[in-house]
N, CA and C atoms as an extended XYZ file, in Angstrom:
543
Properties=species:S:1:pos:R:3:atomname:S:1:resname:S:1:resid:I:1 pbc="F F F"
N        -5.874       18.661        3.698 N   MET     1
C        -5.594       18.230        2.340 CA  MET     1
C        -4.418       17.276        2.363 C   MET     1
N        -4.503       16.215        1.587 N   GLY     2
C        -3.435       15.224        1.520 CA  GLY     2
C        -2.244       15.759        0.761 C   GLY     2
N        -1.187       15.059        0.847 N   THR     3
C         0.012       15.467        0.127 CA  THR     3
C         0.124       14.661       -1.146 C   THR     3
N         0.651       15.283       -2.146 N   THR     4
C         0.865       14.622       -3.426 CA  THR     4
C         2.357       14.508       -3.641 C   THR     4
N         2.812       13.315       -3.943 N   SER     5
C         4.226       13.135       -4.230 CA  SER     5
C         4.381       12.316       -5.490 C   SER     5
N         5.435       12.566       -6.205 N   MET     6
C         5.694       11.867       -7.448 CA  MET     6
C         6.980       11.083       -7.276 C   MET     6
N         6.907        9.774       -7.391 N   LEU     7
C         8.104        8.945       -7.337 CA  LEU     7
C         8.785        9.012       -8.683 C   LEU     7
N        10.068        9.123       -8.680 N   GLN     8
C        10.803        9.254       -9.928 CA  GLN     8
C        11.137        7.913      -10.564 C   GLN     8
N        11.183        6.849       -9.764 N   LYS     9
C        11.521        5.542      -10.298 CA  LYS     9
C        10.254        4.716      -10.471 C   LYS     9
N        10.180        3.926      -11.541 N   PRO    10
C         9.010        3.057      -11.709 CA  PRO    10
C         8.885        2.090      -10.541 C   PRO    10
N         7.637        1.766      -10.165 N   ILE    11
C         7.431        0.834       -9.072 CA  ILE    11
C         7.363       -0.602       -9.567 C   ILE    11
N         7.342       -0.774      -10.870 N   ILE    12
C         7.280       -2.113      -11.450 CA  ILE    12
C         8.611       -2.418      -12.111 C   ILE    12
N         9.221       -3.479      -11.712 N   ARG    13
C        10.492       -3.903      -12.291 CA  ARG    13
C        10.223       -4.801      -13.489 C   ARG    13
N        10.925       -4.535      -14.589 N   THR    14
C        10.763       -5.323      -15.797 CA  THR    14
C        11.789       -6.446      -15.800 C   THR    14
N        11.348       -7.708      -15.947 N   PRO    15
C        12.312       -8.805      -15.992 CA  PRO    15
C        13.138       -8.742      -17.275 C   PRO    15
N        14.253       -9.442      -17.266 N   ALA    16
C        15.139       -9.440      -18.431 CA  ALA    16
C        14.417       -9.985      -19.672 C   ALA    16
N        13.600      -11.029      -19.487 N   LEU    17
C        12.824      -11.570      -20.596 CA  LEU    17
C        11.446      -10.938      -20.537 C   LEU    17
N        11.151      -10.088      -21.488 N   GLU    18
C         9.950       -9.279      -21.459 CA  GLU    18
C         8.867       -9.870      -22.352 C   GLU    18
N         7.631       -9.848      -21.885 N   THR    19
C         6.500      -10.250      -22.708 CA  THR    19
C         6.300       -9.196      -23.789 C   THR    19
N         6.179       -9.594      -25.046 N   PRO    20
C         5.952       -8.606      -26.114 CA  PRO    20
C         4.659       -7.826      -25.842 C   PRO    20
N         4.668       -6.504      -26.066 N   PRO    21
C         3.494       -5.680      -25.792 CA  PRO    21
C         2.217       -6.185      -26.468 C   PRO    21
N         2.303       -6.683      -27.690 N   ALA    22
C         1.099       -7.170      -28.379 CA  ALA    22
C         0.494       -8.373      -27.651 C   ALA    22
N         1.341       -9.269      -27.153 N   GLU    23
C         0.845      -10.430      -26.410 CA  GLU    23
C         0.220      -10.011      -25.080 C   GLU    23
N         0.865       -9.062      -24.404 N   PHE    24
C         0.345       -8.572      -23.133 CA  PHE    24
C        -1.013       -7.907      -23.339 C   PHE    24
N        -1.114       -7.064      -24.366 N   ARG    25
C        -2.389       -6.392      -24.676 CA  ARG    25
C        -3.468       -7.409      -25.013 C   ARG    25
N        -3.142       -8.425      -25.800 N   ALA    26
C        -4.115       -9.464      -26.163 CA  ALA    26
C        -4.588      -10.225      -24.924 C   ALA    26
N        -3.665      -10.526      -24.032 N   ALA    27
C        -4.039      -11.248      -22.808 CA  ALA    27
C        -4.997      -10.415      -21.961 C   ALA    27
N        -4.703       -9.140      -21.785 N   LEU    28
C        -5.556       -8.289      -20.956 CA  LEU    28
C        -6.868       -7.910      -21.634 C   LEU    28
N        -6.933       -8.049      -22.959 N   SER    29
C        -8.186       -7.733      -23.653 CA  SER    29
C        -9.290       -8.727      -23.303 C   SER    29
N        -8.937       -9.808      -22.653 N   GLN    30
C        -9.922      -10.810      -22.240 CA  GLN    30
C       -10.642      -10.402      -20.952 C   GLN    30
N       -10.185       -9.333      -20.318 N   LEU    31
C       -10.772       -8.846      -19.080 CA  LEU    31
C       -11.834       -7.796      -19.393 C   LEU    31
N       -13.053       -8.016      -18.935 N   THR    32
C       -14.118       -7.033      -19.122 CA  THR    32
C       -13.939       -5.901      -18.120 C   THR    32
N       -14.019       -4.673      -18.629 N   SER    33
C       -13.859       -3.491      -17.771 CA  SER    33
C       -15.030       -2.557      -17.952 C   SER    33
N       -15.380       -1.855      -16.873 N   GLY    34
C       -16.348       -0.771      -16.986 CA  GLY    34
C       -15.688        0.403      -17.688 C   GLY    34
N       -16.507        1.248      -18.291 N   VAL    35
C       -15.991        2.398      -19.035 CA  VAL    35
C       -16.407        3.676      -18.303 C   VAL    35
N       -15.453        4.567      -18.113 N   SER    36
C       -15.739        5.828      -17.452 CA  SER    36
C       -15.076        6.973      -18.210 C   SER    36
N       -15.549        8.174      -17.909 N   LEU    37
C       -14.937        9.374      -18.467 CA  LEU    37
C       -14.297       10.130      -17.309 C   LEU    37
N       -12.974       10.268      -17.365 N   VAL    38
C       -12.230       11.035      -16.368 CA  VAL    38
C       -12.152       12.465      -16.897 C   VAL    38
N       -12.520       13.429      -16.052 N   THR    39
C       -12.507       14.827      -16.469 CA  THR    39
C       -11.797       15.685      -15.434 C   THR    39
N       -11.279       16.810      -15.897 N   ALA    40
C       -10.618       17.770      -15.011 CA  ALA    40
C       -10.818       19.163      -15.575 C   ALA    40
N       -10.857       20.125      -14.683 N   HIS    41
C       -10.983       21.526      -15.076 CA  HIS    41
C        -9.678       22.239      -14.775 C   HIS    41
N        -9.083       22.787      -15.809 N   ASP    42
C        -7.854       23.555      -15.652 CA  ASP    42
C        -8.249       25.012      -15.447 C   ASP    42
N        -8.045       25.560      -14.252 N   PRO    43
C        -8.434       26.950      -14.014 CA  PRO    43
C        -7.725       27.938      -14.941 C   PRO    43
N        -6.593       27.536      -15.504 N   ASP    44
C        -5.842       28.404      -16.414 CA  ASP    44
C        -6.119       28.111      -17.883 C   ASP    44
N        -7.032       27.197      -18.150 N   GLY    45
C        -7.270       26.815      -19.544 CA  GLY    45
C        -8.636       26.218      -19.730 C   GLY    45
N        -8.678       25.073      -20.373 N   GLU    46
C        -9.949       24.453      -20.711 CA  GLU    46
C       -10.139       23.133      -19.984 C   GLU    46
N       -11.346       22.587      -20.130 N   ASP    47
C       -11.648       21.281      -19.559 CA  ASP    47
C       -10.950       20.197      -20.370 C   ASP    47
N       -10.655       19.104      -19.682 N   LEU    48
C        -9.982       17.977      -20.313 CA  LEU    48
C       -10.734       16.706      -19.961 C   LEU    48
N       -10.785       15.755      -20.901 N   GLY    49
C       -11.448       14.490      -20.634 CA  GLY    49
C       -10.735       13.346      -21.327 C   GLY    49
N       -10.893       12.155      -20.765 N   MET    50
C       -10.344       10.950      -21.389 CA  MET    50
C       -11.171        9.743      -20.969 C   MET    50
N       -11.370        8.839      -21.900 N   THR    51
C       -12.062        7.590      -21.611 CA  THR    51
C       -11.093        6.684      -20.872 C   THR    51
N       -11.604        6.014      -19.833 N   ALA    52
C       -10.750        5.142      -19.029 CA  ALA    52
C       -11.454        3.829      -18.733 C   ALA    52
N       -10.676        2.771      -18.734 N   THR    53
C       -11.164        1.461      -18.284 CA  THR    53
C       -10.355        0.998      -17.083 C   THR    53
N        -9.592        1.928      -16.510 N   SER    54
C        -8.657        1.569      -15.438 CA  SER    54
C        -9.120        1.999      -14.049 C   SER    54
N       -10.356        2.434      -13.889 N   LEU    55
C       -10.833        2.871      -12.574 CA  LEU    55
C       -10.932        1.671      -11.631 C   LEU    55
N       -10.319        1.819      -10.453 N   VAL    56
C       -10.328        0.744       -9.458 CA  VAL    56
C       -10.623        1.346       -8.090 C   VAL    56
N       -11.537        0.734       -7.356 N   SER    57
C       -11.770        1.097       -5.960 CA  SER    57
C       -10.706        0.393       -5.134 C   SER    57
N        -9.977        1.165       -4.296 N   ILE    58
C        -8.904        0.525       -3.523 CA  ILE    58
C        -9.109        0.587       -2.013 C   ILE    58
N       -10.046        1.420       -1.540 N   SER    59
C       -10.282        1.494       -0.099 CA  SER    59
C       -11.656        2.096        0.162 C   SER    59
N       -12.327        1.569        1.184 N   LEU    60
C       -13.602        2.139        1.609 CA  LEU    60
C       -13.419        3.159        2.731 C   LEU    60
N       -12.371        3.004        3.534 N   SER    61
C       -12.159        3.904        4.653 CA  SER    61
C       -10.666        4.218        4.777 C   SER    61
N       -10.189        5.349        4.285 N   PRO    62
C       -10.984        6.354        3.593 CA  PRO    62
C       -11.312        5.890        2.177 C   PRO    62
N       -12.338        6.477        1.565 N   PRO    63
C       -12.676        6.065        0.202 CA  PRO    63
C       -11.607        6.539       -0.787 C   PRO    63
N       -10.993        5.570       -1.470 N   LEU    64
C        -9.930        5.862       -2.430 CA  LEU    64
C       -10.178        5.114       -3.733 C   LEU    64
N        -9.848        5.764       -4.843 N   VAL    65
C        -9.891        5.117       -6.157 CA  VAL    65
C        -8.552        5.329       -6.851 C   VAL    65
N        -8.323        4.549       -7.879 N   LEU    66
C        -7.082        4.602       -8.641 CA  LEU    66
C        -7.430        4.713      -10.118 C   LEU    66
N        -6.712        5.560      -10.823 N   ILE    67
C        -6.776        5.599      -12.286 CA  ILE    67
C        -5.354        5.510      -12.809 C   ILE    67
N        -5.210        5.091      -14.050 N   SER    68
C        -3.910        4.953      -14.679 CA  SER    68
C        -3.879        5.834      -15.925 C   SER    68
N        -2.869        6.690      -16.014 N   LEU    69
C        -2.760        7.652      -17.117 CA  LEU    69
C        -1.459        7.438      -17.876 C   LEU    69
N        -1.538        7.491      -19.194 N   ARG    70
C        -0.331        7.350      -20.018 CA  ARG    70
C         0.606        8.522      -19.738 C   ARG    70
N         1.871        8.237      -19.440 N   ASN    71
C         2.855        9.292      -19.201 CA  ASN    71
C         2.933       10.217      -20.403 C   ASN    71
N         2.974       11.509      -20.126 N   GLY    72
C         3.070       12.494      -21.193 CA  GLY    72
C         1.738       12.867      -21.808 C   GLY    72
N         0.651       12.213      -21.400 N   SER    73
C        -0.668       12.587      -21.934 CA  SER    73
C        -1.066       13.933      -21.340 C   SER    73
N        -1.973       14.608      -22.008 N   ARG    74
C        -2.437       15.898      -21.499 CA  ARG    74
C        -3.068       15.735      -20.122 C   ARG    74
N        -3.828       14.634      -19.912 N   MET    75
C        -4.464       14.422      -18.615 CA  MET    75
C        -3.419       14.196      -17.523 C   MET    75
N        -2.410       13.403      -17.823 N   GLN    76
C        -1.364       13.144      -16.821 CA  GLN    76
C        -0.652       14.449      -16.463 C   GLN    76
N        -0.359       15.261      -17.447 N   GLU    77
C         0.315       16.530      -17.184 CA  GLU    77
C        -0.570       17.474      -16.372 C   GLU    77
N        -1.873       17.510      -16.678 N   LEU    78
C        -2.783       18.384      -15.934 CA  LEU    78
C        -2.937       17.920      -14.488 C   LEU    78
N        -3.136       16.614      -14.278 N   LEU    79
C        -3.334       16.124      -12.917 CA  LEU    79
C        -2.054       16.217      -12.076 C   LEU    79
N        -0.907       16.364      -12.718 N   ALA    80
C         0.323       16.609      -11.967 CA  ALA    80
C         0.341       18.036      -11.411 C   ALA    80
N        -0.490       18.932      -11.995 N   ARG    81
C        -0.522       20.345      -11.579 CA  ARG    81
C        -1.701       20.699      -10.684 C   ARG    81
N        -2.850       20.071      -10.931 N   ILE    82
C        -4.048       20.443      -10.165 CA  ILE    82
C        -4.415       19.317       -9.204 C   ILE    82
N        -5.215       19.611       -8.225 N   GLY    83
C        -5.471       18.634       -7.180 CA  GLY    83
C        -6.782       17.883       -7.254 C   GLY    83
N        -7.699       18.289       -8.138 N   THR    84
C        -9.012       17.636       -8.166 CA  THR    84
C        -9.398       17.199       -9.574 C   THR    84
N       -10.246       16.180       -9.628 N   TRP    85
C       -10.703       15.617      -10.898 CA  TRP    85
C       -11.977       14.824      -10.629 C   TRP    85
N       -12.599       14.339      -11.693 N   ALA    86
C       -13.864       13.625      -11.542 CA  ALA    86
C       -13.925       12.432      -12.480 C   ALA    86
N       -14.833       11.514      -12.144 N   VAL    87
C       -15.072       10.334      -12.970 CA  VAL    87
C       -16.578       10.173      -13.126 C   VAL    87
N       -17.031        9.992      -14.362 N   SER    88
C       -18.426        9.665      -14.652 CA  SER    88
C       -18.452        8.239      -15.172 C   SER    88
N       -19.162        7.349      -14.483 N   LEU    89
C       -19.293        5.966      -14.936 CA  LEU    89
C       -20.375        5.923      -16.007 C   LEU    89
N       -20.033        5.382      -17.175 N   LEU    90
C       -20.888        5.502      -18.349 CA  LEU    90
C       -21.808        4.305      -18.547 C   LEU    90
N       -22.998        4.610      -19.077 N   GLY    91
C       -23.967        3.594      -19.461 CA  GLY    91
C       -23.936        3.392      -20.969 C   GLY    91
N       -24.724        2.436      -21.431 N   GLU    92
C       -24.707        2.096      -22.860 CA  GLU    92
C       -25.050        3.282      -23.748 C   GLU    92
N       -25.813        4.237      -23.259 N   GLU    93
C       -26.182        5.404      -24.060 CA  GLU    93
C       -24.983        6.327      -24.329 C   GLU    93
N       -23.879        6.089      -23.650 N   HIS    94
C       -22.698        6.944      -23.785 CA  HIS    94
C       -21.610        6.334      -24.672 C   HIS    94
N       -21.953        5.347      -25.470 N   ARG    95
C       -20.968        4.667      -26.322 CA  ARG    95
C       -20.232        5.648      -27.240 C   ARG    95
N       -20.961        6.524      -27.918 N   ALA    96
C       -20.340        7.476      -28.843 CA  ALA    96
C       -19.452        8.466      -28.091 C   ALA    96
N       -19.903        8.894      -26.925 N   LEU    97
C       -19.118        9.807      -26.099 CA  LEU    97
C       -17.785        9.152      -25.695 C   LEU    97
N       -17.862        7.899      -25.261 N   ALA    98
C       -16.650        7.172      -24.874 CA  ALA    98
C       -15.684        7.069      -26.051 C   ALA    98
N       -16.205        6.780      -27.228 N   ALA    99
C       -15.352        6.653      -28.412 CA  ALA    99
C       -14.675        7.978      -28.760 C   ALA    99
N       -15.401        9.080      -28.643 N   CYS   100
C       -14.816       10.400      -28.949 CA  CYS   100
C       -13.671       10.738      -28.008 C   CYS   100
N       -13.868       10.511      -26.716 N   PHE   101
C       -12.843       10.864      -25.742 CA  PHE   101
C       -11.719        9.829      -25.683 C   PHE   101
N       -11.863        8.704      -26.377 N   ALA   102
C       -10.797        7.691      -26.429 CA  ALA   102
C        -9.790        7.987      -27.531 C   ALA   102
N       -10.117        8.896      -28.416 N   THR   103
C        -9.233        9.249      -29.523 CA  THR   103
C        -8.023       10.002      -28.993 C   THR   103
N        -6.837        9.526      -29.321 N   SER   104
C        -5.618       10.188      -28.841 CA  SER   104
C        -5.152       11.231      -29.852 C   SER   104
N        -4.295       12.103      -29.394 N   GLY   105
C        -3.701       13.102      -30.276 CA  GLY   105
C        -4.524       14.366      -30.436 C   GLY   105
N        -5.603       14.522      -29.656 N   ARG   106
C        -6.408       15.740      -29.754 CA  ARG   106
C        -5.616       16.911      -29.184 C   ARG   106
N        -5.716       18.056      -29.826 N   LEU   107
C        -5.073       19.249      -29.307 CA  LEU   107
C        -5.967       19.961      -28.309 C   LEU   107
N        -7.287       19.733      -28.423 N   SER   108
C        -8.241       20.393      -27.545 CA  SER   108
C        -9.472       19.515      -27.386 C   SER   108
N       -10.137       19.636      -26.233 N   ASP   109
C       -11.385       18.916      -25.987 CA  ASP   109
C       -12.588       19.855      -26.046 C   ASP   109
N       -12.336       21.110      -26.397 N   ARG   110
C       -13.398       22.124      -26.389 CA  ARG   110
C       -14.607       21.696      -27.219 C   ARG   110
N       -14.407       21.194      -28.421 N   ALA   111
C       -15.526       20.785      -29.281 CA  ALA   111
C       -16.259       19.571      -28.703 C   ALA   111
N       -15.532       18.656      -28.077 N   LEU   112
C       -16.174       17.481      -27.488 CA  LEU   112
C       -17.086       17.878      -26.334 C   LEU   112
N       -16.629       18.793      -25.496 N   PHE   113
C       -17.467       19.243      -24.385 CA  PHE   113
C       -18.642       20.089      -24.885 C   PHE   113
N       -18.454       20.795      -25.989 N   ALA   114
C       -19.550       21.605      -26.545 CA  ALA   114
C       -20.714       20.720      -26.986 C   ALA   114
N       -20.429       19.486      -27.415 N   ASP   115
C       -21.464       18.551      -27.866 CA  ASP   115
C       -21.994       17.657      -26.762 C   ASP   115
N       -21.520       17.838      -25.531 N   MET   116
C       -21.857       16.940      -24.423 CA  MET   116
C       -22.724       17.671      -23.402 C   MET   116
N       -23.714       16.961      -22.870 N   GLN   117
C       -24.517       17.521      -21.790 CA  GLN   117
C       -23.840       17.174      -20.469 C   GLN   117
N       -23.532       18.204      -19.684 N   PHE   118
C       -22.849       17.978      -18.410 CA  PHE   118
C       -23.176       19.096      -17.440 C   PHE   118
N       -22.817       18.856      -16.199 N   ARG   119
C       -22.866       19.884      -15.169 CA  ARG   119
C       -21.494       19.897      -14.493 C   ARG   119
N       -21.214       20.956      -13.779 N   ARG   120
C       -19.916       21.092      -13.104 CA  ARG   120
C       -19.956       20.430      -11.736 C   ARG   120
N       -18.869       19.755      -11.394 N   GLY   121
C       -18.747       19.171      -10.075 CA  GLY   121
C       -18.565       20.243       -9.019 C   GLY   121
N       -19.141       20.016       -7.858 N   HIS   122
C       -19.042       20.974       -6.757 CA  HIS   122
C       -17.598       21.129       -6.278 C   HIS   122
N       -16.890       20.031       -6.117 N   TRP   123
C       -15.543       20.051       -5.563 CA  TRP   123
C       -14.470       20.273       -6.624 C   TRP   123
N       -14.630       19.640       -7.763 N   SER   124
C       -13.581       19.649       -8.785 CA  SER   124
C       -13.801       20.684       -9.879 C   SER   124
N       -15.026       21.161      -10.022 N   ARG   125
C       -15.430       22.037      -11.141 CA  ARG   125
C       -15.267       21.327      -12.484 C   ARG   125
N       -14.957       20.051      -12.463 N   ALA   126
C       -14.805       19.256      -13.685 CA  ALA   126
C       -16.178       18.929      -14.257 C   ALA   126
N       -16.275       18.730      -15.564 N   PRO   127
C       -17.539       18.325      -16.165 CA  PRO   127
C       -17.959       16.929      -15.685 C   PRO   127
N       -19.228       16.797      -15.313 N   LEU   128
C       -19.821       15.512      -14.923 CA  LEU   128
C       -20.889       15.185      -15.953 C   LEU   128
N       -20.807       14.008      -16.556 N   VAL   129
C       -21.705       13.621      -17.644 CA  VAL   129
C       -23.143       13.493      -17.128 C   VAL   129
N       -24.068       14.204      -17.793 N   ASP   130
C       -25.489       14.049      -17.462 CA  ASP   130
C       -25.909       12.606      -17.722 C   ASP   130
N       -26.702       12.069      -16.846 N   HIS   131
C       -27.252       10.707      -16.946 CA  HIS   131
C       -26.183        9.617      -16.851 C   HIS   131
N       -25.025        9.941      -16.282 N   ALA   132
C       -24.023        8.899      -16.026 CA  ALA   132
C       -24.593        7.972      -14.962 C   ALA   132
N       -24.117        6.729      -14.928 N   LEU   133
C       -24.581        5.779      -13.911 CA  LEU   133
C       -24.277        6.306      -12.518 C   LEU   133
N       -23.095        6.858      -12.351 N   SER   134
C       -22.715        7.504      -11.099 CA  SER   134
C       -21.546        8.435      -11.381 C   SER   134
N       -21.292        9.317      -10.428 N   ILE   135
C       -20.165       10.239      -10.549 CA  ILE   135
C       -19.354       10.189       -9.264 C   ILE   135
N       -18.065       10.448       -9.422 N   ILE   136
C       -17.149       10.466       -8.289 CA  ILE   136
C       -16.242       11.677       -8.473 C   ILE   136
N       -16.146       12.508       -7.433 N   GLU   137
C       -15.196       13.617       -7.462 CA  GLU   137
C       -14.061       13.290       -6.500 C   GLU   137
N       -12.842       13.589       -6.927 N   CYS   138
C       -11.661       13.166       -6.168 CA  CYS   138
C       -10.649       14.282       -5.995 C   CYS   138
N        -9.854       14.120       -4.954 N   ARG   139
C        -8.682       14.950       -4.723 CA  ARG   139
C        -7.472       14.012       -4.777 C   ARG   139
N        -6.484       14.356       -5.562 N   THR   140
C        -5.298       13.513       -5.700 CA  THR   140
C        -4.569       13.391       -4.364 C   THR   140
N        -4.317       12.146       -3.972 N   GLU   141
C        -3.571       11.854       -2.750 CA  GLU   141
C        -2.137       11.452       -3.053 C   GLU   141
N        -1.933       10.784       -4.203 N   ASN   142
C        -0.597       10.309       -4.535 CA  ASN   142
C        -0.534       10.006       -6.026 C   ASN   142
N         0.660       10.089       -6.571 N   GLN   143
C         0.923        9.711       -7.957 CA  GLN   143
C         2.215        8.911       -7.981 C   GLN   143
N         2.223        7.838       -8.775 N   MET   144
C         3.404        6.994       -8.873 CA  MET   144
C         3.630        6.604      -10.323 C   MET   144
N         4.850        6.772      -10.781 N   VAL   145
C         5.198        6.330      -12.127 CA  VAL   145
C         5.296        4.813      -12.107 C   VAL   145
N         4.648        4.166      -13.065 N   ALA   146
C         4.682        2.708      -13.191 CA  ALA   146
C         4.855        2.383      -14.670 C   ALA   146
N         6.084        2.194      -15.098 N   GLY   147
C         6.355        1.913      -16.506 CA  GLY   147
C         5.999        3.114      -17.364 C   GLY   147
N         5.168        2.889      -18.387 N   ASP   148
C         4.796        3.976      -19.287 CA  ASP   148
C         3.523        4.700      -18.847 C   ASP   148
N         3.057        4.445      -17.621 N   HIS   149
C         1.869        5.087      -17.077 CA  HIS   149
C         2.164        5.688      -15.696 C   HIS   149
N         1.279        6.558      -15.280 N   THR   150
C         1.309        7.101      -13.923 CA  THR   150
C         0.025        6.670      -13.225 C   THR   150
N         0.184        6.087      -12.059 N   ILE   151
C        -0.968        5.692      -11.249 CA  ILE   151
C        -1.334        6.882      -10.374 C   ILE   151
N        -2.597        7.279      -10.434 N   VAL   152
C        -3.087        8.393       -9.632 CA  VAL   152
C        -4.087        7.838       -8.624 C   VAL   152
N        -3.832        8.084       -7.351 N   ILE   153
C        -4.743        7.667       -6.291 CA  ILE   153
C        -5.500        8.902       -5.834 C   ILE   153
N        -6.826        8.794       -5.840 N   GLY   154
C        -7.654        9.918       -5.447 CA  GLY   154
C        -8.517        9.602       -4.251 C   GLY   154
N        -8.579       10.542       -3.304 N   GLN   155
C        -9.532       10.408       -2.201 CA  GLN   155
C       -10.877       10.907       -2.700 C   GLN   155
N       -11.910       10.115       -2.485 N   VAL   156
C       -13.245       10.458       -2.955 CA  VAL   156
C       -13.814       11.556       -2.066 C   VAL   156
N       -14.143       12.677       -2.682 N   LEU   157
C       -14.765       13.793       -1.980 CA  LEU   157
C       -16.282       13.657       -1.993 C   LEU   157
N       -16.798       13.092       -3.075 N   GLU   158
C       -18.238       12.877       -3.207 CA  GLU   158
C       -18.463       11.778       -4.229 C   GLU   158
N       -19.440       10.933       -3.942 N   ALA   159
C       -19.856        9.884       -4.881 CA  ALA   159
C       -21.378        9.871       -4.883 C   ALA   159
N       -21.950        9.870       -6.078 N   ARG   160
C       -23.406        9.861       -6.202 CA  ARG   160
C       -23.830        8.895       -7.293 C   ARG   160
N       -24.911        8.182       -7.017 N   VAL   161
C       -25.532        7.317       -8.014 CA  VAL   161
C       -26.658        8.122       -8.650 C   VAL   161
N       -26.808        8.027       -9.969 N   SER   162
C       -27.863        8.762      -10.661 CA  SER   162
C       -29.234        8.296      -10.204 C   SER   162
N       -30.150        9.225      -10.206 N   GLU   163
C       -31.526        8.908       -9.824 CA  GLU   163
C       -32.237        8.240      -10.991 C   GLU   163
N       -33.282        7.486      -10.680 N   GLY   164
C       -34.080        6.841      -11.713 CA  GLY   164
C       -33.543        5.473      -12.077 C   GLY   164
N       -34.104        4.927      -13.131 N   THR   165
C       -33.708        3.607      -13.610 CA  THR   165
C       -32.404        3.709      -14.376 C   THR   165
N       -31.436        2.973      -13.941 N   ALA   166
C       -30.114        3.017      -14.570 CA  ALA   166
C       -30.085        2.136      -15.815 C   ALA   166
N       -29.526        2.661      -16.910 N   PRO   167
C       -29.342        1.824      -18.093 CA  PRO   167
C       -28.236        0.812      -17.834 C   PRO   167
N       -28.093       -0.184      -18.680 N   PRO   168
C       -26.981       -1.124      -18.519 CA  PRO   168
C       -25.640       -0.383      -18.612 C   PRO   168
N       -24.642       -0.845      -17.885 N   PRO   169
C       -23.333       -0.183      -17.939 CA  PRO   169
C       -22.647       -0.414      -19.282 C   PRO   169
N       -21.825        0.537      -19.671 N   LEU   170
C       -21.001        0.379      -20.854 CA  LEU   170
C       -19.755       -0.388      -20.445 C   LEU   170
N       -19.427       -1.426      -21.205 N   LEU   171
C       -18.292       -2.294      -20.909 CA  LEU   171
C       -17.303       -2.278      -22.066 C   LEU   171
N       -16.076       -2.698      -21.780 N   TYR   172
C       -15.052       -2.811      -22.815 CA  TYR   172
C       -14.444       -4.203      -22.727 C   TYR   172
N       -14.496       -4.942      -23.841 N   LEU   173
C       -13.981       -6.309      -23.890 CA  LEU   173
C       -13.462       -6.597      -25.289 C   LEU   173
N       -12.278       -7.156      -25.371 N   ARG   174
C       -11.661       -7.556      -26.640 CA  ARG   174
C       -11.643       -6.425      -27.674 C   ARG   174
N       -11.337       -5.217      -27.197 N   GLY   175
C       -11.183       -4.079      -28.091 CA  GLY   175
C       -12.468       -3.447      -28.556 C   GLY   175
N       -13.599       -3.792      -27.924 N   GLU   176
C       -14.884       -3.231      -28.358 CA  GLU   176
C       -15.732       -2.836      -27.155 C   GLU   176
N       -16.559       -1.798      -27.372 N   TYR   177
C       -17.552       -1.430      -26.355 CA  TYR   177
C       -18.693       -2.427      -26.439 C   TYR   177
N       -19.192       -2.819      -25.277 N   ARG   178
C       -20.259       -3.826      -25.205 CA  ARG   178
C       -21.200       -3.467      -24.080 C   ARG   178
N       -22.342       -4.132      -24.040 N   THR   179
C       -23.266       -4.000      -22.935 CA  THR   179
C       -23.705       -5.402      -22.508 C   THR   179
N       -24.301       -5.456      -21.335 N   LEU   180
C       -24.808       -6.739      -20.855 CA  LEU   180
C       -26.005       -7.156      -21.701 C   LEU   180
N       -26.166       -8.475      -21.933 N   PRO   181
C       -27.322       -8.918      -22.742 CA  PRO   181
C       -28.635       -8.716      -21.988 C   PRO   181
C-alpha cells in the first residue's frame, strides 16, 4: 500500500498581482471537460458523492489519476481519512444525476443514492453508477493542498469500460452540461 502524505503549504504560489476569481473562472469555462461522479464509502457512516470535471490521467505505469477537491468539503475531509474511492465517467443519460451531486451544502447524500442505480465497487465499496461509460476504483497515493483545493492522486486499482454501445459522454462547457452533436 502506498503512503499518503498531506503537505501543509500550498504548492502554487500566488503572485502579488492576482487575477480576479471571476475572470479566472470565465477563462477556464472555455475548456470542455468530461463529467464524472466521484464516490466514497465511509465505513463509519454513509456514502458520499460529488460531481467532478477535474479528473485527469497522469500516468499509465503505474496507472494514476488526479482529482481536485474543495478544501473543507465533505469529500475532501472523507478522503483525508479513508484510502479508497471511485469515479464513474458519465454519459448524456446522467445529466440529472450530475446536477444533483453538483449541488453544494448538502448535509447528506443518502436521498441521492436512494434514487440512483448503482453497484458497490470491489476495492473501494464505493457506489459505481450503473451504465456509466467507465468506472475507476482508486487508492489514494498522495494529497497536496493547492490554494483553496486539495489535489488527490489515486493509484488505479481497477478500470472497466461498460459493455454494449456507449452513449455520448456528458461534457461541461461554459457553465452548462452538453453532449457531442
